[in-house]
Structure formats: structure tokens, C-alpha cells
C-alpha positions as CSV (number, residue, x, y, z in Angstrom):
1,M,-91.3,-37.4,-159.3
2,T,-89.8,-36.2,-162.6
3,A,-91.3,-35.1,-165.9
4,N,-90.8,-38.7,-167.1
5,D,-93.1,-40.0,-164.4
6,L,-95.9,-37.6,-165.3
7,F,-95.8,-37.4,-169.1
8,L,-93.6,-40.0,-170.7
9,R,-94.9,-43.2,-169.0
10,T,-97.3,-45.4,-170.9
11,P,-100.9,-44.9,-169.5
12,A,-102.6,-47.8,-167.8
13,K,-104.3,-50.2,-170.1
14,P,-108.0,-49.8,-170.6
15,D,-108.7,-53.1,-168.9
16,A,-106.6,-52.3,-165.8
17,T,-108.6,-51.9,-162.6
18,G,-107.2,-50.3,-159.5
19,D,-108.2,-51.8,-156.2
20,A,-107.1,-48.9,-153.9
21,F,-109.1,-46.2,-152.2
22,T,-107.8,-42.9,-151.0
23,P,-106.9,-42.4,-147.4
24,W,-109.9,-40.0,-147.2
25,E,-112.1,-42.9,-148.4
26,R,-110.7,-45.0,-145.6
27,R,-111.3,-42.4,-143.0
28,D,-113.6,-44.7,-141.0
29,Q,-110.6,-46.9,-140.4
30,I,-107.7,-44.4,-140.0
31,G,-109.6,-41.3,-138.8
32,A,-110.9,-38.2,-140.7
33,V,-108.0,-35.9,-139.9
34,R,-105.3,-38.4,-140.9
35,G,-107.2,-39.4,-144.0
36,L,-107.6,-35.7,-145.0
37,F,-104.0,-34.9,-144.5
38,A,-102.6,-38.1,-146.1
39,T,-104.8,-37.6,-149.2
40,L,-103.8,-33.9,-149.5
41,T,-100.1,-34.6,-149.2
42,R,-100.0,-37.7,-151.4
43,A,-102.1,-36.1,-154.2
44,A,-99.9,-33.0,-154.2
45,F,-96.4,-34.4,-153.8
46,S,-96.7,-38.0,-155.0
47,P,-99.3,-37.9,-157.8
48,S,-97.8,-40.8,-159.8
49,T,-98.1,-43.1,-156.8
50,F,-101.4,-41.7,-155.6
51,F,-103.4,-41.8,-158.8
52,D,-102.0,-44.9,-160.5
53,G,-103.7,-47.4,-158.2
54,L,-107.0,-45.6,-157.6
55,R,-110.2,-47.3,-158.5
56,P,-111.9,-45.3,-161.4
57,D,-115.3,-46.8,-160.5
58,A,-115.4,-45.8,-156.8
59,P,-118.2,-43.4,-155.8
60,W,-117.4,-39.8,-156.5
61,K,-119.2,-38.3,-153.6
62,D,-116.3,-38.9,-151.2
63,A,-114.0,-36.9,-153.5
64,F,-116.6,-34.2,-153.8
65,W,-116.9,-33.8,-150.0
66,Y,-113.1,-33.9,-149.6
67,G,-112.7,-31.1,-152.1
68,W,-115.4,-29.0,-150.5
69,L,-113.8,-29.5,-147.0
70,V,-110.4,-28.4,-148.3
71,Q,-112.0,-25.4,-149.9
72,A,-113.7,-24.5,-146.6
73,L,-110.5,-24.8,-144.6
74,L,-108.7,-22.5,-147.1
75,G,-111.6,-20.1,-147.0
76,A,-111.5,-19.9,-143.2
77,L,-107.7,-19.4,-143.3
78,G,-108.2,-16.7,-146.0
79,A,-110.8,-15.0,-143.8
80,V,-108.5,-14.8,-140.9
81,L,-105.6,-13.5,-143.0
82,Y,-108.0,-10.8,-144.3
83,L,-109.2,-9.8,-140.9
84,V,-105.8,-9.3,-139.3
85,P,-104.8,-6.2,-141.4
86,I,-108.3,-4.9,-141.3
87,L,-108.3,-5.0,-137.5
88,S,-105.0,-3.2,-137.4
89,L,-106.3,-0.5,-139.7
90,H,-109.3,0.1,-137.5
91,G,-107.4,0.1,-134.2
92,G,-108.5,-3.4,-133.3
93,A,-112.2,-2.8,-133.9
94,L,-114.3,-4.5,-136.5
95,P,-115.5,-2.3,-139.4
96,A,-119.1,-1.7,-140.2
97,P,-121.0,-5.0,-141.0
98,G,-121.5,-4.0,-144.7
99,Q,-117.8,-3.3,-145.2
100,L,-116.8,-6.4,-143.3
101,G,-119.0,-8.5,-145.5
102,L,-117.3,-7.1,-148.6
103,Y,-113.9,-7.9,-147.2
104,L,-114.9,-11.5,-146.3
105,L,-116.7,-12.0,-149.6
106,L,-113.5,-12.8,-151.5
107,P,-112.2,-15.6,-149.3
108,L,-115.6,-17.1,-148.5
109,A,-117.3,-16.9,-151.9
110,P,-115.3,-19.9,-153.2
111,V,-116.6,-22.0,-150.4
112,V,-120.2,-21.3,-151.3
113,L,-119.6,-21.6,-155.0
114,Y,-117.5,-24.8,-154.9
115,P,-120.3,-27.3,-155.4
116,L,-121.5,-25.5,-158.6
117,L,-118.1,-24.7,-160.0
118,V,-116.6,-28.1,-159.4
119,L,-119.5,-29.9,-161.1
120,V,-119.3,-27.4,-164.0
121,L,-115.6,-27.9,-164.3
122,A,-115.9,-31.6,-164.2
123,G,-118.8,-31.6,-166.6
124,A,-116.9,-29.5,-169.1
125,A,-113.7,-31.6,-168.8
126,H,-115.7,-34.8,-169.2
127,L,-117.5,-33.5,-172.3
128,L,-114.2,-32.5,-173.8
129,A,-112.7,-35.9,-172.9
130,L,-115.6,-37.5,-174.7
131,V,-115.0,-35.4,-177.8
132,A,-111.3,-36.4,-177.7
133,G,-112.1,-40.0,-177.2
134,G,-110.6,-40.1,-173.7
135,A,-113.5,-40.8,-171.4
136,H,-113.6,-44.6,-170.8
137,R,-114.6,-44.7,-167.1
138,G,-117.6,-42.5,-166.8
139,F,-118.4,-39.0,-165.2
140,G,-117.6,-40.2,-161.7
141,A,-114.0,-40.8,-162.6
142,T,-113.6,-37.3,-163.9
143,V,-115.1,-35.8,-160.8
144,R,-112.7,-37.8,-158.7
145,A,-109.8,-36.6,-160.8
146,V,-110.8,-32.9,-160.5
147,C,-111.5,-33.0,-156.8
148,Y,-108.5,-35.1,-155.6
149,S,-106.1,-33.2,-157.8
150,G,-107.2,-29.9,-156.2
151,A,-107.7,-28.2,-159.6
152,A,-111.1,-26.8,-158.6
153,V,-109.8,-25.5,-155.3
154,V,-106.7,-23.7,-156.4
155,F,-108.5,-22.3,-159.5
156,L,-110.9,-20.5,-157.2
157,V,-108.1,-19.2,-155.0
158,S,-105.0,-18.6,-157.1
159,L,-103.9,-18.3,-160.7
160,G,-100.2,-18.6,-159.8
161,P,-97.8,-21.5,-159.6
162,L,-100.0,-23.4,-157.2
163,A,-102.8,-23.5,-159.7
164,L,-100.5,-24.4,-162.5
165,W,-99.2,-27.4,-160.5
166,A,-102.7,-28.4,-159.7
167,L,-103.6,-28.4,-163.4
168,V,-100.6,-30.6,-164.1
169,I,-101.8,-33.0,-161.5
170,A,-105.3,-32.8,-162.8
171,V,-104.2,-33.8,-166.3
172,Y,-102.3,-36.8,-164.9
173,A,-105.2,-37.8,-162.6
174,L,-107.7,-37.7,-165.5
175,A,-105.3,-39.7,-167.7
176,R,-105.0,-42.4,-165.1
177,L,-108.6,-42.5,-163.9
178,Q,-110.1,-42.4,-167.4
179,R,-107.4,-44.8,-168.7
180,T,-106.5,-42.4,-171.5
181,T,-103.5,-40.6,-172.9
182,V,-102.0,-37.4,-171.4
183,P,-102.6,-35.3,-174.5
184,R,-106.3,-36.1,-174.5
185,A,-106.5,-35.5,-170.7
186,A,-104.7,-32.2,-171.2
187,F,-107.1,-31.1,-173.9
188,A,-110.0,-31.9,-171.6
189,V,-108.7,-30.3,-168.4
190,I,-107.1,-27.2,-169.9
191,G,-110.0,-26.6,-172.2
192,A,-112.5,-26.9,-169.3
193,V,-110.5,-24.4,-167.2
194,L,-110.4,-21.9,-170.1
195,L,-114.2,-22.3,-170.7
196,L,-114.9,-21.8,-167.0
197,A,-112.7,-18.8,-166.7
198,I,-114.3,-17.1,-169.7
199,A,-117.9,-17.9,-168.7
200,I,-117.8,-17.5,-164.9
201,I,-114.6,-16.5,-163.2
202,V,-113.6,-13.4,-165.2
203,P,-117.1,-11.7,-165.1
204,L,-117.4,-12.6,-161.4
205,G,-113.9,-11.2,-160.6
206,I,-114.7,-8.0,-162.5
207,Q,-117.9,-7.6,-160.5
208,L,-116.2,-8.2,-157.2
209,A,-113.5,-5.7,-158.0
210,R,-116.1,-3.0,-158.8
211,S,-117.9,-3.7,-155.5
212,L,-114.9,-3.3,-153.3
213,P,-114.4,0.1,-151.7
């Protein structure tokens, strides 16, 4: 997929209706593990193919549960990676419960906060899309774009290249699912991320940093 695929193609016409569901939404037919893996890889590595044919009017709850599950898996992996060096520093023994809880707070907090933050992020993006005249398919389509693009997940975990790529995919996903232009989608997604960072993530990060020993 090239830059031309993502940004220079003409967006789908407003009256276009996709008839495809994600592999995750077809997990009853192909299995949950296969549906999860196929959705994750296709959204990350083939976004132009993945998002172009998705139905914008499909229920958003499947996308929400998919995103939360991915966040939970990342949180569990992060907790394990945090525990390995901690155990080595303590001679293989677990530290005191209070200290252990502080260590595990960073990887596990995003799992707990995901439902709130993903809805806030999607709500802010949808509001900005409405302001820009780029919301043609309702709030559910915006939630699906945010969850399936992984923008909410990586924003809670990393501000590095992974998060930047997820934001690129989120812009593309919103443009396709809302049947709008890329500049309007970019205004909505990037604006929502900045608002979320200023209002929630930055103060929370400062507080967590002060709490760590």
C-alpha cells in the first residue's frame, strides 16, 4: 500500500454501501481466534482493502469488544514484560503487594480505562467530523473506525511510530466509513487525539509518574 492508496484516491461516493463484515464480525463462522488475528493483520497491513468494503451501518459493539480484547491482550503481555525484570531484581521473589500493584498499574490501567477513553475519543472525533461536515454515517461508523484502526489501543500504550501509523489508518478508516474526504477525517481524528491528550492522558501520566517509587 502506497501513499497514493491512502491519500490520493477519490473517497467512496456518499451513496456507496459496503456489504462486507470484518473477520471478527464473522467469528461465529470462522472462529474467534482466526477472526481476531485476521482482523488485526488486515487492518494494520492492508487498510485500503480492509476498510473500503466495510459496512458503515453495521453494529459498533463488535468493534468495541474487539478493541477491548486487543487492549487486554496487550495489557497482559505488558504485565509479563514488567514482571520479568522485577523478579530478577528481587532474586526471583515478588515484591511487596503495594509495590507490585504500582508496577502493574501502567500496563493494566489502559485495559480498565479503555471503555471510557475509546468512547471519549470516538465522541470527540465524531463531533469534530460533524463540525467539518464529514459525518455522514452516524456515530457507530466513527466508533468502528477508531476501534478497528487500533488508534485507541496504541494511543494508550505508545506515542511512537506504532501510534503514528495507527493514526494514519484511523484517518483512512474514518474517511471510508463516514464517506468523507481525508482532510476532514484527519481534522477529526488528530483533533480528537490532541483534545484527549490535553484533557486526560497528560495529567494521568504526570500523576502516575509521581506515584512510582
